[in-house]
C-alpha positions as CSV (number, residue, x, y, z in Angstrom):
1,X,113.6,141.1,124.6
2,X,114.4,141.9,121.0
3,X,111.5,143.1,118.8
4,X,111.8,142.2,115.2
5,X,110.5,144.4,112.4
6,X,107.5,143.1,110.6
7,X,108.2,145.5,107.7
8,X,111.4,147.2,106.8
9,X,111.9,149.8,104.0
10,X,115.5,150.7,103.1
11,X,116.4,153.7,100.8
12,X,113.0,153.2,99.2
13,X,112.1,155.3,96.1
14,X,108.6,155.0,94.8
15,X,106.4,156.9,92.4
16,X,104.6,156.9,89.1
17,X,106.5,157.3,85.8
18,X,109.2,160.0,86.4
19,X,107.5,161.5,89.4
20,X,108.8,160.4,92.8
21,X,106.3,160.3,95.6
22,X,108.6,158.7,98.1
23,X,112.4,159.3,97.8
24,X,115.1,157.5,99.8
25,X,112.8,156.5,102.7
26,X,114.1,154.2,105.4
27,X,111.4,153.0,107.8
28,X,110.8,150.1,110.2
29,X,107.3,148.9,111.3
30,X,107.2,147.0,114.6
31,X,104.4,145.0,116.2
32,X,101.8,147.2,117.8
33,X,99.7,150.1,116.4
34,X,101.5,152.8,114.2
35,X,99.5,155.9,113.3
36,X,100.3,157.5,110.0
37,X,99.5,161.2,109.7
38,X,100.1,163.6,106.9
39,X,98.5,166.1,104.5
40,X,96.9,165.0,101.3
41,X,99.6,164.2,98.8
42,X,102.2,163.3,101.4
43,X,102.6,159.8,100.1
44,X,100.5,157.8,102.6
45,X,98.6,155.8,100.0
46,X,101.8,155.2,98.0
47,X,103.5,153.9,101.1
48,X,100.5,151.6,101.8
49,X,100.5,150.2,98.3
50,X,104.2,149.5,98.6
51,X,103.8,147.7,102.0
52,X,100.9,145.7,100.5
53,X,103.2,144.6,97.6
54,X,100.8,146.1,95.1
55,X,103.5,148.5,93.8
56,X,107.0,147.1,93.7
57,X,109.7,149.6,94.8
58,X,111.3,151.6,92.0
59,X,114.5,151.3,94.0
60,X,115.6,150.4,97.4
61,X,114.5,147.3,99.4
62,X,111.3,146.1,101.0
63,X,111.5,143.4,103.6
64,X,108.4,141.7,105.1
65,X,108.5,139.3,107.9
66,X,112.3,139.2,107.8
67,X,112.8,138.4,104.1
68,X,113.3,140.7,101.1
69,X,110.5,140.8,98.6
70,X,112.1,140.9,95.2
71,X,109.8,138.9,93.0
72,X,106.1,138.4,92.3
73,X,106.4,134.9,93.7
74,X,107.7,136.2,97.0
75,X,105.0,138.9,97.0
76,X,102.2,136.3,96.6
77,X,103.7,134.4,99.6
78,X,103.7,137.3,102.0
79,X,100.2,138.6,100.9
80,X,98.8,135.6,102.8
81,X,99.9,137.5,106.0
82,X,98.8,141.0,105.0
83,X,95.3,142.5,105.5
84,X,94.8,145.7,103.5
85,X,91.8,148.1,103.6
86,X,92.3,150.8,100.9
87,X,90.4,154.1,101.1
88,X,88.3,152.9,98.2
89,X,87.9,149.2,97.9
90,X,86.2,147.1,95.2
91,X,83.4,144.5,95.7
92,X,80.7,142.7,93.8
93,X,77.5,144.6,94.6
94,X,75.4,141.4,94.6
95,X,77.5,139.7,97.2
96,X,76.2,139.5,100.7
97,X,78.5,140.8,103.4
98,X,79.3,137.2,104.5
99,X,80.1,136.3,100.9
100,X,82.4,139.3,100.5
101,X,84.4,138.5,103.7
102,X,84.5,134.8,102.9
103,X,85.8,135.6,99.4
104,X,88.5,137.8,100.9
105,X,89.5,135.0,103.2
106,X,89.8,132.7,100.1
107,X,92.0,135.3,98.3
108,X,94.3,135.4,101.3
109,X,94.4,131.6,101.3
110,X,93.0,131.1,104.7
111,X,92.8,127.3,105.1
112,X,89.4,126.0,104.0
113,X,88.9,124.3,107.3
114,X,89.3,127.7,109.1
115,X,87.6,130.0,106.6
116,X,84.0,129.8,107.8
117,X,84.9,130.4,111.5
118,X,87.4,133.1,110.6
119,X,84.7,134.9,108.5
120,X,82.1,134.8,111.4
121,X,84.8,136.0,113.9
122,X,85.6,138.9,111.6
123,X,81.9,139.9,111.2
124,X,81.4,139.6,114.9
125,X,84.4,141.9,115.6
126,X,82.8,144.7,113.5
127,X,79.3,144.2,114.7
128,X,77.8,142.8,111.5
129,X,76.8,139.3,112.5
130,X,73.1,140.2,112.4
131,X,73.5,141.8,108.9
132,X,75.7,139.1,107.3
133,X,73.1,138.4,104.6
134,X,72.6,142.0,103.5
135,X,73.8,142.8,100.0
136,X,76.9,144.9,99.7
137,X,75.0,147.3,97.3
138,X,72.5,148.1,100.0
139,X,74.9,149.2,102.7
140,X,75.3,152.7,104.1
141,X,78.8,154.3,104.0
142,X,79.5,153.3,107.6
143,X,78.3,149.7,107.2
144,X,80.4,149.4,104.0
145,X,83.4,150.6,105.9
146,X,82.8,148.0,108.6
147,X,82.5,145.3,106.0
148,X,85.9,146.4,104.6
149,X,87.5,146.3,108.0
150,X,86.1,142.7,108.5
151,X,87.6,141.7,105.1
152,X,91.0,143.2,106.1
153,X,91.1,141.4,109.5
154,X,89.7,138.0,108.4
155,X,92.2,135.2,109.1
156,X,94.2,137.3,111.6
157,X,96.9,138.8,109.3
158,X,100.3,139.6,110.8
159,X,100.4,143.0,109.1
160,X,97.3,145.1,108.9
161,X,97.2,148.2,106.7
162,X,94.1,150.4,107.2
163,X,93.6,153.6,105.1
164,X,91.1,155.9,106.6
165,X,89.2,153.0,108.3
166,X,86.9,155.2,110.5
167,X,85.4,157.3,107.7
168,X,81.6,157.1,108.0
169,X,81.6,155.5,111.4
170,X,79.6,157.1,114.2
171,X,81.2,157.9,117.5
172,X,80.2,154.7,119.2
173,X,81.5,152.6,116.2
174,X,84.8,154.5,116.3
175,X,85.2,153.6,120.0
176,X,84.5,149.9,119.1
177,X,87.1,150.2,116.3
178,X,89.8,151.5,118.6
179,X,89.1,148.6,121.0
180,X,89.3,146.1,118.2
181,X,92.6,147.5,117.0
182,X,94.1,147.4,120.5
183,X,93.0,143.7,120.9
184,X,94.6,142.8,117.5
185,X,97.8,144.5,118.6
186,X,97.8,142.5,121.9
187,X,97.6,139.4,119.8
188,X,100.8,140.3,118.1
189,X,99.8,142.0,114.9
190,X,101.6,145.0,113.4
191,X,98.9,147.6,112.5
192,X,99.5,150.7,110.4
193,X,96.6,153.2,110.6
194,X,96.4,156.1,108.2
195,X,93.9,158.8,109.2
196,X,93.1,162.5,109.2
197,X,91.4,162.0,112.6
198,X,94.2,162.9,115.0
199,X,92.2,161.9,118.0
200,X,92.0,158.3,116.8
201,X,95.8,158.2,116.7
202,X,96.1,159.5,120.2
203,X,93.6,157.0,121.5
204,X,94.7,153.8,119.7
205,X,98.4,154.1,118.6
206,X,101.7,153.3,120.3
207,X,103.7,155.2,117.7
208,X,102.9,158.0,115.3
209,X,104.7,158.9,112.1
210,X,104.2,162.2,110.4
211,X,104.7,162.0,106.6
212,X,105.3,165.0,104.5
213,X,106.4,165.1,100.8
214,X,107.3,161.4,101.0
215,X,109.5,161.7,104.1
216,X,109.0,160.8,107.7
217,X,109.4,164.2,109.5
218,X,108.5,162.9,112.9
219,X,108.4,159.6,114.7
220,X,107.5,159.0,118.3
221,X,104.7,158.3,120.7
222,X,101.5,160.4,120.6
223,X,102.6,162.0,123.9
224,X,105.9,163.1,122.3
225,X,104.1,164.6,119.3
226,X,101.8,166.5,121.7
227,X,104.8,167.9,123.6
228,X,106.0,169.6,120.4
229,X,102.8,171.8,120.4
230,X,103.3,175.5,120.2
231,X,100.7,177.9,121.5
232,X,100.2,179.6,118.2
233,X,99.7,176.4,116.2
234,X,96.2,175.7,115.0
235,X,94.3,172.8,116.6
236,X,91.8,171.9,119.3
237,X,94.1,169.6,121.3
238,X,97.8,169.4,122.1
239,X,98.2,166.4,119.7
240,X,96.6,168.4,116.9
241,X,98.8,171.4,117.6
242,X,101.9,169.2,117.8
243,X,101.1,167.7,114.4
244,X,100.5,171.2,112.9
245,X,103.7,172.4,114.5
246,X,105.7,169.6,112.9
247,X,104.2,170.4,109.5
248,X,104.8,174.1,110.0
249,X,108.4,173.5,110.9
250,X,108.8,171.3,107.8
251,X,107.5,174.1,105.6
252,X,109.8,176.7,107.3
253,X,112.8,174.5,106.8
254,X,112.0,174.1,103.1
255,X,111.5,177.8,102.6
256,X,114.9,178.5,104.3
257,X,116.7,176.3,101.8
258,X,115.1,177.9,98.8
């Protein structure tokens, strides 16, 4: 059976002003859970903003759901099928949680007849049904993150982009989050999860990408990344050591060309 890409980047260059963050990147995102690892400044947030159609490519091509996105009109069309949780997201402090998630459903143009049920399903998925009337300004860091996840998944988007979604979650909530992500993937969504928590990638992801200086320096399963581990690499697990080995090899290669 042929698997079609949900998102395809071809020779993408992206940055701010004259500074390129991503340079000549070609990448395909398939249905399932893709983990995105990389040090600070590697280009993860820039990549997410591009996939979310917030920042148009400076050059190269972005395809979403099989069609090139070359205009604001096309970007608005595909945004209906994208759920995006930035690392820092905005909200009206006086909104209740249910108002916030319902508002995000409206922004994504979830049909009015489905919006209420979709909102309640999203709140239930993150364990916030009993806190739905709490004000956003009163939430702890972990609860605020769960509200953001609910806003990202409301309406069952086809492409889900999650930037550090488990920050502030306790261990039990992180386990619930992994279960939620796996269930969304089984329903056919393509999920890209950016995190510094390598164990979340190992537990929830089908594919892991390592990004460094705007380039994918490794792509494979978590098991394949763990197999790259060297005994001297820092880390508390084979996956962490594999990740650090890839980054170390990248640095060594760059030094060799200087």
